[in-house]
C-alpha positions in Angstrom: -12.5 29.2 -7.1 -11.2 26.3 -9.2 -13.4 23.3 -9.7 -12.6 20.2 -7.6 -11.5 17.2 -9.6 -14.2 14.5 -9.7 -13.1 10.9 -9.5 -15.3 8.6 -11.6 -12.9 5.8 -12.4 -9.4 4.8 -11.5 -7.7 6.4 -14.4 -9.3 9.8 -13.5 -7.2 9.9 -10.3 -3.8 9.5 -12.1 -3.4 13.2 -12.9 -3.7 14.0 -9.2 -1.0 11.4 -8.3 1.5 12.2 -11.1 3.8 14.2 -8.8 4.7 10.9 -6.9 4.8 8.6 -10.0 8.5 8.9 -10.5 9.5 9.0 -6.8 12.4 6.7 -5.8 10.6 5.7 -2.6 7.1 4.5 -2.0 4.6 7.1 -1.0 1.1 6.4 0.4 -1.6 8.9 -0.7 -5.1 9.4 0.5 -7.8 11.3 -1.4 -10.9 12.3 0.6 -14.1 12.6 -1.4 -17.4 14.2 -0.8 -20.8 12.6 -1.6 -20.6 13.7 -5.2 -17.2 12.0 -5.7 -15.3 15.3 -5.9 -11.9 15.5 -4.2 -11.9 17.4 -0.9 -8.2 17.1 -0.3 -5.2 15.0 -1.2 -3.0 13.8 1.7 0.6 12.5 1.5 0.4 10.1 4.5 3.8 8.3 4.4 7.1 8.1 2.6 8.8 4.8 2.8 11.7 2.8 1.3 12.3 1.9 -2.3 10.1 -1.2 -1.9 7.6 -0.5 1.0 5.9 2.0 3.1 4.0 1.5 6.3 0.4 2.6 6.8 -2.2 2.0 9.5 -5.9 2.5 9.5 -5.8 5.3 12.1 -3.4 7.4 10.0 -5.5 6.8 6.9 -8.9 7.5 8.3 -8.1 10.5 10.6 -8.0 12.9 7.7 -11.2 11.4 6.2 -13.0 11.9 9.5 -11.6 15.4 9.8 -12.8 16.3 6.3 -16.2 14.7 6.9 -15.5 12.6 3.8 -18.1 10.2 2.4 -15.5 8.0 0.8 -11.8 7.8 0.1 -9.4 6.5 -2.5 -6.0 5.2 -1.4 -2.9 5.0 -3.6 0.7 4.3 -3.5 3.5 4.3 -6.1 5.8 1.4 -7.0 9.2 2.9 -7.9 10.1 -0.4 -9.7 7.5 0.3 -12.3 5.8 -3.0 -11.7 2.3 -2.2 -10.5 1.4 -5.8 -9.5 0.3 -5.8 -5.8 2.5 -7.5 -3.2 1.1 -9.6 -0.4 1.5 -6.5 1.9 -0.5 -4.4 -0.6 -3.2 -7.0 -0.5 -3.2 -7.2 3.3 -3.4 -3.4 3.9 -6.1 -3.1 1.3 -8.2 -5.6 3.2 -7.6 -3.9 6.5 -8.5 -0.4 5.1 -11.5 -1.7 3.3 -12.9 -3.2 6.5 -12.0 -0.3 8.7 -13.7 2.0 6.3 -16.8 -0.3 6.2 -17.0 -0.2 10.0 -16.8 3.6 10.1 -19.2 4.2 7.2 -16.4 5.6 5.0 -16.3 3.7 1.7 -12.9 2.9 0.3 -13.6 3.3 -3.4 -10.3 1.9 -4.7 -6.6 1.3 -4.0 -4.5 2.3 -6.9 -0.9 1.2 -7.4 0.8 3.6 -9.8 4.1 4.2 -11.6 5.6 6.3 -14.3 3.8 6.7 -17.7 0.3 6.3 -16.3 0.9 2.6 -15.5 -1.4 1.5 -12.7 -3.3 -1.3 -11.0 -6.8 -0.8 -9.7 -7.9 -3.2 -7.0 -11.6 -2.4 -7.9 -11.1 -2.9 -11.6 -9.5 -6.3 -10.9 -12.5 -7.5 -8.8 -10.7 -7.5 -5.5 -13.4 -5.4 -3.7 -16.2 -7.7 -5.0 -14.3 -10.6 -3.4 -14.0 -8.7 -0.1 -17.7 -7.8 0.1 -18.5 -11.6 0.0 -16.3 -12.5 2.9 -17.7 -13.4 6.4 -17.4 -10.2 8.4 -16.6 -12.0 11.7 -13.7 -14.0 10.2 -12.5 -10.8 8.7 -12.4 -8.9 11.9 -10.6 -11.7 13.7 -8.0 -12.1 10.9 -7.3 -8.6 9.7 -8.1 -6.3 12.6 -7.0 -8.2 15.6 -4.3 -5.7 16.4 -6.4 -2.7 15.6 -9.7 -3.2 17.5 
């Protein structure tokens, strides 16, 4: 049996994502992880357009619950090669982070990736630290009003 890849930092997930790096449409990927940080399974959740894909917390966390995952990493490609997050990327990251928090499934990172190992890590850029400090009540009202 082959050893499961262990995800210790954002760059360590890039080899798992390389098959989607050059895609012409956005693809949203979920990695479910066990308590030791090893990949349980990689899920291709959605395939979108050249500049967007749609994802919802229920589609994202169903596989994580099914796999009994301790945590997840989410990722999507930017066909343009520009890995800077859009407003929609920021919004869905907030929604998924909070949904995971409420379910006890930690979102370790959201990686935006492109060809040649270009990537943007929300965690490395301090985004998750910022989210942890927000008022949870305001968060639920603002970002999950259509989910809960």
